[in-house]
C-alpha positions, 0 to 999 in steps of 0.5 A: 737666730737667738730667741729669748726663753719667754718667746717659747712661752708667750708666742701664741703661734702662727696657726692652730690646726683645729679649734674643737668645739665642746659640748657647751660650744667652748673651743679647746685652747691650750694653756701655755703648752710651751711652758711644760717643756720650758720648765724642766729646761730651766730646772736643768740650767739652774741645777747645772749652775749649782752643780758647777758651783759645788764642784768648784767648792769641792776642788778649792777645799781639796786644794786647801787640804781639807775634805769636803763634808757638807753632810755634817751641820748646815748644808750649803745652798748648792745642795739645798736648792736642788731639793726645791728646784728639781721636783718643783719645776716638774711639779709645775709642769704637771699642774699645767698638763693637768689644766690642759687635760681638763680642758681637753676633756671638755672639748670634742676634739677630733683634730690635733692642735698644732702650736707653731713657734718658729721655723727651724729649717727651710729649704725650697718647699721643705720646711720644719717648724718648732711646733708642738702637737696636742692631742689625746695621745700626747696628753696621756703621755704628758700626764704619765711623764710629768706626773710619775716623773714628779713622784720620782723626783720627790723620792730622789730627794730622800734617796740621793740626799747624801750624794755629793753630786746631788745638784748634778743629779737633778740637773741630769734628771730635769734634762731627761724630762725636757727631752722626753717631753719634746719627744711626745709633744713634737709635731714632726718626725724630726722634732720627735727625733731631737727628743729621741736622741736627747733621752738617749744622751741623758740615759748615758749620763744618768746610767753612768752617773757614778762615772768613776766606777768603770763598770757603771761607766761602761753600762752607760756607754753600752746603752748609748751605743746599742740605742744608736743601732736602733736610731739608724732605723728611725733615720732610714724610715724618715728618709723613706717617708720623705722620699716616698711622699715626694714621689707619690704625694707630690711633696716631701714632708715629715709633719705628722698631720700631713703624713697621716692625712696623705698616707691612706691615698699615697701609700698602697696597703701592704705595699713595699714602701710602707712595709719597709718604713714600718720595719725601719720604725720597728728597729728604732722602737726596738732599740728604745723599748729594749726588744729583741735583739736590742734589749741587752742595754736595759739590764745593764742600765741598773748601774745608775741610781735606782730612781733613774731606773724607775724614771727610764724603765717606768714612765719615759725613755723605754715607752718611746718605742711604744709611743712611736708605733702608736703615733704612726698607727696609720702606717702600721695599719697599712702594713700588715707585715709591719704590724705582725712583726711588732706583735711577734717581736713583742711576744718573743721578748715578753716570754724570753725575758720572763723566763730569765727572771726566774733565776735572777737574784739581783732585785733591780735586775729582776725588775729590769727583765720584768720591764723588758717583758712588759714592754713586749706586752705593749708591743703585742698590743700595738702590733695586733692593732689594739693601739688603745690597749697598748697605751693603756698598759704603758700607763698602768705599767708606769704606775706599778713599775715605778712603784716596784723600782722605787720600793726596791730603792727603799729596800736597797737604801735600808740594806746599804745603811744596815750593812755600812754600819756593820762594815758588812761587804755583802751585796745590798741588792741580792735577794739572798741577803734579805728576807723577813723585811716586812718586819722592818719595812711594813709600808714598803712591803704592803705597797710592793705587794700591791704592785706585784698583784698589779703586774701579775694581772689580778683583779681589781688591780690596774695591771689586770685590765690592761694586760687582759685586754692585750691578751684578749686582742691578741687572741681575737686577731687569731681569726685573721685569714692571712696571719691567723696562725701567727697570731694564735702563736702570739696569744699563746706566748702572751698567756705563758709570759703572763703566768711566768710573770706571776711566778717571778714576782711572787719569788721576788716578794717572798725572798725579800720580805718573807721568811727568816731575815738573812741580813745578819743579827747585828745588821738587822738592828739597823734596818728601817722603813724609808723616810716619808719623802720616799714612802709618800710617793710609794703610797700614791703610786700604790693607789694608782696601781689599784684604781688606775685600770678602772678607766678602761674596762670593756663594756662586756665586763663592766656591764655584766659584772656588778656594773648593772648594780652601779657598784663599779664605776668603770667604762671604756673611757681611755679607748674612746678618748684615744679614738680620734688618734687611733680611729683611722688606723682602726678603720683601715685595719677593719676594712682590709683585714676584718674586725676581730673585736669579739672573737676568741680562739677557743670560744667564750666571751670577754667576761669568761676570759677575764675571770679565767685569767685573774683565777689562773694568775691568783692560783700561780701566785699562791702556788709560787708563794708556797713553793718559794716559801718552802725552800731553804734560802741561804745568803749569797755567800753560802749559796751554791753556784747555779747548775744546769738549765738554771745556770743558763737562765742565770747567765741570761741564755749567754746572749751577752757572751754571744754578742761579745764573741761575734760582734764586740771582739771582732770589732775590737780586733778589726779596730786594732788591725786598722790602728796598728797595720793600716793607720800606724803601719801604712798611713803613718809609714808613708807620711813618715817615709816622705818626711824622711826622704825630704830630710835625706835630700836636705842632708845631701844638699847640705854637704855641698854648703861648705861656705868656701868660695873655692868649693863653690867655684869648683862645683860651678866649673864641674857643672859647666863641663857636664852641660858642655859635654851633654850638648857636645855629645 
């Protein structure tokens, strides 16, 4: 059935699940939620048409013997309109989300609002609608995706302005946001899966954006294939959900509201089915959110343009796994083994990736492994049952990690410009070729230091509040009677990863912006600050990286640390805002495992641990700055090869090589065997043999077709004699 685009916007829906009454008696009425998704799709289509037109124009010019150079003189419409269309549709989507967010704040919303548009599939009692779910969790995700996504689109105008595939780039970027919004707004597992697969496909085309480079194209394929492994877990989880609720609830459903309402009664706490479902969901989440053992695709995703790295690694795709666990919190609360597995995988990943970062030199690769580590923290949060804390870190991480990636993009942009003008072929992403850039890029330097202090967990920056809460909650779960030892180990690993984070981020800043410039005297004259269209998003993200964490400060801290004097406008707002979504899971956990909200393994209150945490992080930053600054750093071409354990870290523990040896190469050999022996040898041999046999029979028969009547009469007589002989004897 074909539906006009306007149907998605104007259709008011067949049903509203709940109309919440606000403090003033006003119901929450969503404002054009379908348009939030539709706008990026329109941008994709418009920019796609411009990309096709630009490609045709380029082909015509090349056939005419002329080289296309639209960067000299007036730019054609195919490369000027995307500047307005690409960021414009995301900016409008953000405005609509902001309107809905404001309306939701004015309503005491306890149940999600469901907007039904049309029936997607229907068979028997099973029916799946194209429906959007608006609640506190989806609203936070929509704000992050469209808000941070808009800033990344604006930054891309300056970063990708000279790329010949400019309209194609924005077309892909808009499509990515479209699928991400389907993922976070879909009202069922199946609709979430559509967005889930969509962002996987878009990551493939964006990471391999410069597809003529074999290495970059291979990185895109690697991301696509590794994610398919995790997607299998998601699919199996849906099958188990459908079958499980069909057996115990009397019906099969994949709608969020129906599943989560029936789950506490239909599923047994700690039972085999709910544990299997959560472990399969964990596999899916590990693929998208790059956790052990499926993290290997994310560092190679650096092959794409830097704004793509910021979009994928900060605000969208990699947070999908964390969002999935938070969305299915009721199921994980019913499966203590599933929750523990999430937290344990997160802790291992956070520590593992952080140690690798200590020996990396590519500025984007450092941030890639940092993303993996921070995603591990989010997994710890949602794994220990602190769902609001996990989503809180997802939000603050979107601010400071987008800032770090875009800041690194500004650095690479300047380095590439300087090296290109002097025909220097040094790597513009290697931090050993940088140094002293604060003199040439003061805005980028200041904003990236703000993001560094935020990710290091230093008060009053945003990362301090979210990371400290996760570490606190992990320590609190150490009082769990069943798994207290495991949670204590998770808490220790989280603390260690936090300290290492402060080390490698300080190392990045010192090597990049401080000390003596190693770019070269001639090259240094071409270093420059990023244009305003690039540094304005950096400034906005820097403000969010400072104040973004103040929306969710525990009362124990805000009330006792200057809060009583009205100097710090802090509260546990986000925790209270998300309570309608995570409240049921919290109650299930408290009833069956206990309430550990104010427990610390080694004594002390939240305020004491917060002070100790920020002081420890600050000391580590200062010591790291002193140590790294005291080293003599040589340009990459003059640096000795890493040795000993440093080489092990530099080679990322040889995990890629291990996977290549035990998985990739055996698969290649098996494929070649199947091709040469089974396909070409046996299958083709049988088919060709039968063909040759038929040809031989034909040739033999043709010997008797001479065209001579006498010959035919002779063979006829012989045949008659043979038949008579057979009959006679």
